[in-house]
C-alpha positions as CSV (number, residue, x, y, z in Angstrom):
1,L,7.5,17.7,9.1
2,E,5.5,18.5,12.2
3,D,3.6,21.3,10.3
4,A,2.3,18.6,8.0
5,G,1.1,16.7,11.0
6,L,3.8,14.0,11.2
7,V,5.6,13.8,14.5
8,I,8.9,12.0,14.8
9,S,8.5,10.6,18.3
10,A,11.5,8.3,18.7
11,K,14.9,8.1,17.1
12,S,17.8,5.6,17.4
13,M,20.4,6.3,20.1
14,D,22.8,7.5,17.4
15,D,20.1,9.9,16.1
16,L,20.5,8.4,12.6
17,L,17.2,6.5,12.3
18,V,13.6,7.3,12.9
19,E,12.2,4.6,15.1
20,M,8.6,5.9,15.7
21,I,6.2,8.3,14.0
22,E,2.8,9.6,15.0
23,L,0.0,11.8,13.8
24,P,-1.6,14.2,16.2
25,R,-5.2,13.4,17.3
26,A,-6.4,16.4,15.3
27,V,-5.3,14.7,12.2
28,H,-6.1,11.0,13.1
29,P,-7.7,9.5,16.2
30,W,-4.8,7.0,16.7
31,F,-1.9,6.6,14.3
32,L,1.5,5.2,15.3
33,A,4.2,3.4,13.3
34,C,7.3,1.8,14.8
35,Q,10.2,-0.3,14.0
36,A,10.3,-2.0,17.4
37,H,8.8,-5.4,18.2
38,P,6.5,-4.8,21.2
39,E,4.8,-8.1,20.6
40,F,7.8,-9.7,22.2
41,L,7.1,-7.9,25.5
42,S,3.3,-8.5,25.4
43,T,1.2,-11.3,26.8
44,P,-2.6,-11.8,26.6
45,R,-3.1,-10.7,30.2
46,D,-0.5,-7.9,30.2
47,G,-0.4,-6.2,26.8
48,H,2.3,-3.9,25.8
49,P,1.1,-0.2,26.2
50,L,1.3,0.2,22.4
51,F,-1.3,-2.6,21.9
52,S,-3.4,-1.6,25.0
53,G,-3.5,2.0,23.7
54,F,-4.7,0.9,20.3
55,V,-7.4,-1.4,21.7
56,E,-8.6,1.4,24.1
57,A,-8.7,4.0,21.3
58,A,-10.6,1.6,19.0
59,A,-13.2,0.9,21.7
60,R,-13.6,4.6,22.5
61,F,-14.0,5.4,18.7
62,A,-16.6,2.6,18.3
63,Q,-18.5,3.9,21.4
64,E,-18.4,7.5,20.2
65,H,-19.6,6.6,16.8
66,G,-22.4,4.2,17.9
67,R,-20.6,1.0,17.0
68,G,-19.9,-0.3,20.4
69,N,-21.9,-2.7,22.6
């Protein structure tokens, strides 16, 4: 599936389930889907890297497209 842009970036330990998928930046600026629950490891002051990465990408996108402050 990688030639279509979809990247399987994590699988279960028994290799039977797909746990995370991503699209390359050339296809989408920030796309990730996961079955994990990173919100359980996140706090307002110390966000899980998945959430921090999303917020940083959104801020960068807004700034690059003249929508930031």
